[in-house]
C-alpha positions in Angstrom: -7.1 -8.9 -22.1 -10.0 -6.7 -20.9 -9.5 -3.0 -20.2 -9.9 -2.5 -16.4 -9.7 0.8 -14.5 -9.7 2.1 -11.0 -12.8 4.3 -10.8 -13.3 4.7 -7.0 -11.2 5.1 -3.9 -11.8 5.9 -0.3 -9.6 5.7 2.8 -9.6 6.4 6.5 -6.6 6.6 8.9 -6.4 7.3 12.5 -4.0 7.2 15.5 -4.0 4.0 17.6 -7.0 3.7 19.9 -8.6 1.2 22.2 -12.0 -0.3 21.6 -14.4 0.8 18.8 -14.9 1.3 16.0 -15.0 -2.2 14.7 -13.9 -3.1 11.2 -17.5 -3.0 10.1 -17.8 0.6 11.4 -14.6 1.5 9.7 -15.8 0.2 6.3 -19.4 1.3 6.1 -18.6 5.0 5.5 -15.9 4.0 2.9 -18.4 1.9 1.0 -20.8 4.8 1.1 -18.2 7.1 -0.3 -17.4 4.7 -3.2 -21.1 4.4 -4.0 -21.3 8.2 -4.1 -18.3 8.4 -6.5 -19.6 5.8 -8.9 -23.4 6.3 -8.6 -23.7 2.6 -7.8 -25.4 0.6 -5.1 -24.0 -2.7 -3.8 -26.1 -4.6 -6.4 -23.9 -3.0 -9.1 -20.8 -4.7 -7.6 -20.1 -8.0 -9.2 -17.3 -9.2 -7.0 -16.0 -8.3 -3.5 -12.5 -9.1 -2.2 -11.0 -8.1 1.2 -7.6 -8.0 2.7 -6.8 -8.3 6.4 -5.0 -10.5 8.9 -6.4 -13.0 11.4 -3.1 -12.9 13.3 -3.5 -9.1 13.7 -7.1 -9.4 14.8 -6.3 -12.3 17.1 -9.1 -14.6 15.9 -9.9 -17.0 13.1 -11.9 -15.9 10.1 -12.0 -12.3 11.4 -12.8 -11.1 7.9 -16.2 -12.6 8.1 -17.3 -9.9 10.5 -16.4 -7.3 7.8 -18.8 -8.9 5.4 -21.5 -7.3 7.6 -20.5 -4.0 6.1 -21.5 -5.3 2.6 -24.8 -6.8 3.5 -25.4 -10.4 2.4 -29.1 -10.5 1.4 -29.2 -11.4 -1.4 -25.9 -13.4 -1.3 -22.7 -11.7 -2.6 -19.8 -13.0 -4.6 -17.0 -12.5 -2.1 -13.4 -13.6 -1.5 -10.5 -12.8 0.9 -6.7 -12.6 0.9 -4.5 -12.6 4.0 -2.5 -9.8 2.5 -2.6 -6.1 1.8 -5.4 -4.4 -0.2 -3.2 -4.3 -3.3 -3.2 -8.1 -3.5 -7.0 -8.2 -3.1 -7.1 -5.8 -6.0 -5.0 -8.2 -8.0 -7.4 -11.0 -7.3 -10.3 -8.8 -8.4 -8.5 -7.8 -11.5 -8.0 -11.5 -12.4 -11.7 -12.1 -11.7 -12.7 -9.4 -14.1 -10.3 -10.8 -16.7 -12.2 -14.1 -16.6 -15.3 -12.4 -17.9 -17.4 -13.6 -15.0 -17.9 -10.0 -13.6 -17.5 -6.5 -14.9 -17.1 -4.7 -11.6 -15.4 -5.2 -8.2 -15.0 -3.5 -4.9 -12.0 -4.4 -2.9 -11.3 -3.3 0.6 -8.9 -3.9 3.5 -8.6 -3.0 7.2 -6.2 -3.3 10.0 -6.4 -2.5 13.7 -2.7 -2.5 14.8 -3.9 -1.3 18.2 -5.6 -4.6 18.8 -2.4 -6.4 19.9 1.4 -6.3 20.1 2.1 -5.4 16.5 5.9 -6.0 16.5 5.5 -9.5 18.0 2.6 -10.4 15.7 4.6 -9.5 12.5 7.5 -11.7 13.7 5.2 -14.7 12.9 5.6 -14.1 9.2 9.4 -14.7 9.4 11.3 -17.9 8.5 10.0 -20.2 11.2 13.1 -22.2 12.1 15.9 -19.7 12.5 14.2 -16.2 12.6 10.9 -16.4 14.4 12.3 -18.1 17.6 14.5 -15.0 18.2 11.5 -12.6 17.6 13.2 -9.8 15.6 10.7 -7.0 15.1 10.1 -5.1 11.9 11.9 -1.9 12.9 15.0 -3.8 14.0 15.1 -5.7 10.7 14.7 -2.4 8.8 17.5 -1.0 10.8 19.8 -3.9 9.7 18.7 -3.2 6.1 19.5 0.5 6.4 22.9 -0.1 8.0 23.7 -2.6 5.2 23.0 0.1 2.6 25.0 2.8 4.4 28.0 0.4 4.9 27.8 -0.5 1.2 27.7 3.1 0.1 24.3 2.7 -1.5 22.8 5.6 0.5 23.6 7.7 3.6 21.6 9.2 6.4 21.3 12.5 4.6 19.6 10.9 1.7 17.2 9.2 4.1 16.5 12.5 5.8 15.8 14.1 2.4 13.1 11.5 1.7 11.5 12.2 5.0 11.6 16.0 4.6 10.0 15.8 1.2 7.3 13.4 2.4 6.3 15.4 5.4 6.1 18.6 3.3 3.9 16.9 0.7 1.7 15.4 3.4 0.5 18.8 4.4 -1.9 18.7 1.5 -3.3 15.3 2.5 -6.2 15.4 4.9 -5.7 11.7 5.8 -2.0 12.1 6.8 -1.1 11.4 10.4 2.4 12.8 10.3 3.0 16.1 8.4 4.8 19.4 8.6 7.9 20.9 7.1 11.3 20.1 8.6 14.7 20.7 7.3 17.2 17.9 6.7 19.5 19.3 9.4 16.6 19.4 11.9 15.8 15.7 11.1 19.4 14.6 11.4 19.7 16.3 14.8 16.9 14.0 16.2 18.1 11.0 18.4 18.6 7.6 16.9 15.8 5.2 17.5 17.0 1.9 16.0 20.4 2.6 14.6 20.7 4.1 12.1 17.0 4.8 11.9 15.4 7.7 13.7 11.7 7.7 14.5 10.8 9.9 11.5 12.5 7.2 9.2 9.8 4.8 10.3 6.2 5.0 9.1 3.7 5.8 11.8 1.6 2.7 12.0 -2.1 3.5 12.3 -5.5 1.8 12.4 -7.5 2.3 9.3 -9.1 1.0 6.1 -9.4 1.6 2.4 -11.5 0.6 -0.5 -10.9 0.6 -4.3 -13.5 0.2 -7.1 -12.6 -1.5 -10.4 -14.6 -1.6 -13.5 -14.1 -2.9 -17.0 -14.6 -1.4 -20.5 -17.7 0.8 -20.8 -18.6 0.3 -17.1 -15.5 2.3 -16.3 -16.2 5.0 -18.9 -19.7 5.4 -17.6 -18.3 6.3 -14.1 -15.3 8.5 -15.0 -14.5 10.8 -17.8 -10.8 9.9 -17.2 -10.6 6.5 -15.6 -7.2 5.3 -14.3 -6.7 2.3 -16.6 -4.6 -0.6 -15.1 -2.3 -1.1 -18.1 0.1 -3.5 -16.2 0.3 -5.4 -13.0 3.0 -7.8 -11.7 4.0 -9.4 -8.4 7.0 -11.4 -7.2 8.4 -12.6 -3.9 12.0 -12.8 -2.6 13.3 -15.6 -0.3 11.9 -15.7 3.2 15.3 -16.1 4.8 17.1 -12.7 5.2 20.5 -14.3 5.0 20.0 -15.5 1.5 19.5 -12.1 -0.2 21.2 -8.7 -0.5 19.2 -6.4 1.7 20.4 -3.4 -0.2 18.4 -4.6 -3.3 14.9 -5.8 -4.0 15.1 -8.4 -6.8 11.3 -9.0 -6.7 10.6 -5.4 -7.4 13.2 -5.4 -10.3 11.4 -8.4 -11.8 8.1 -6.6 -11.6 9.7 -3.7 -13.4 10.9 -6.0 -16.2 7.4 -7.1 -16.8 5.9 -3.6 -17.1 6.3 -0.6 -19.4 7.5 2.1 -17.2 8.4 4.6 -20.0 6.7 7.9 -19.5 5.9 7.5 -15.8 5.5 10.9 -14.2 4.2 9.9 -10.8 5.0 7.0 -8.4 3.3 6.1 -5.2 5.7 3.7 -3.4 4.9 1.7 -0.3 8.1 2.3 1.5 7.4 2.1 5.3 11.0 3.2 6.0 12.8 6.1 4.4 15.7 4.1 3.0 13.3 1.7 1.3 12.1 4.4 -1.0 15.7 4.7 -2.3 15.8 1.0 -2.9 12.5 1.0 -4.8 13.5 4.0 -7.0 16.6 2.2 -8.0 14.9 -1.1 -8.8 12.1 0.5 -10.8 14.6 2.7 -12.6 12.6 5.9 -12.0 13.9 9.0 -13.5 14.9 12.0 -11.3 11.9 14.0 -12.6 9.3 11.4 -11.5 7.3 12.8 -8.6 7.4 10.2 -5.8 4.7 10.0 -3.1 3.1 13.3 -3.7 0.5 12.2 -1.1 3.2 12.0 1.6 3.4 8.3 1.2 3.5 5.7 4.0 5.8 7.9 6.0 2.8 10.1 6.7 0.6 7.2 7.7 0.8 3.4 7.4 -2.5 1.6 8.2 -1.8 -2.1 8.3 -3.0 -4.1 5.3 -4.4 -1.0 3.6 -1.3 1.2 3.0 -0.2 -0.6 -0.1 -3.6 -0.4 -1.8 -3.8 3.3 -0.7 -0.7 3.9 -2.9 -2.7 2.6 -5.9 -5.7 4.7 -4.9 -3.6 7.9 -4.5 -2.0 7.3 -7.9 -5.4 6.8 -9.5 -6.7 10.0 -7.9 -4.0 12.0 -9.6 -4.9 10.6 -12.9 -8.6 11.4 -12.4 -7.6 15.0 -11.6 -5.4 15.3 -14.7 -2.3 15.8 -12.6 -0.7 12.6 -14.0 -0.8 10.8 -17.3 1.0 7.7 -16.3 1.6 6.5 -12.7 3.1 3.6 -10.8 1.4 2.1 -7.7 3.5 -0.2 -5.5 2.8 -2.2 -2.4 5.1 -4.4 -0.2 4.7 -7.0 2.5 7.0 -9.1 4.6 10.3 -8.0 6.1 12.7 -5.8 4.3 10.7 -5.5 1.0 10.3 -9.3 0.7 7.0 -9.4 -1.3 6.2 -6.7 -3.9 3.4 -5.8 -6.3 3.7 -3.1 -8.9 1.1 -1.7 -11.3 0.9 1.0 -13.9 -2.1 3.3 -14.4 -2.8 5.5 -17.3 -5.2 8.3 -18.2 -6.6 8.3 -21.7 -8.0 11.6 -23.1 
């Protein structure tokens, strides 16, 4: 296996808006930031891979427009996944492992303001018994949260503690949409939004984009004094039908953890769009109490569609570059109630 590291990362998040910028306008500044971090031009990138959703954009092959941000003269080696940025990174990691390329730039974008997000996401549900009744993401998360409370796996106070910590940590993140200190009592006094969830228990969905740069071996060492080496990566999927699994658990995340060496992890960036889901993920990954979770504020401070999972990897890598972490976990999820999950470990080597 080749040594591959994260050596570049850029992101942009914003509140919902109508009209421009287009996905190309979102991505061009991010690519420029990645070039500045690495000292590369686009000719130094061996492989490109994007993540987005045609359903969200409302048109077929919408990702082709984003290729304009790369520039295609001369032709580029490019691919696409209808998934979050984290899975585009996985494809690029595999591409580098084949030995065909040494470098890759992966990116993803989502404009949730382009349509009716809750209805659009219902299309990913089991098509025979779930999609016809159009349950939305927040309602399904509410069912999951209630199942955990009734089973004694967590309570509303534990959920509020997650939110309070995330909002406080987000104050140091310039990209965060939601931030600011609030006490647990203040949060619990807020009205219920989708029982038992309150609005602060739900990630603020934003428009946005992100990009990650990967490099192998000496290419990575040339860019960073302390690259964030991808020492493990694993992905699994749980059944599509919600009635066939225990919503208080995430077996696919647990299977990912079994394939990875999580000993010595000091930082974890978890893609938990709802407060109770962080509690599920911590349990399935077996994270110790002293592991710092979502020091960036996590998705509860901003959740751009199809980029938020990859942002967790980028945030974890950033802390390794800065010497604030020696071994970190990056996690991304997709689908209803933590159905699909990918987990990776990143390490800094002095």
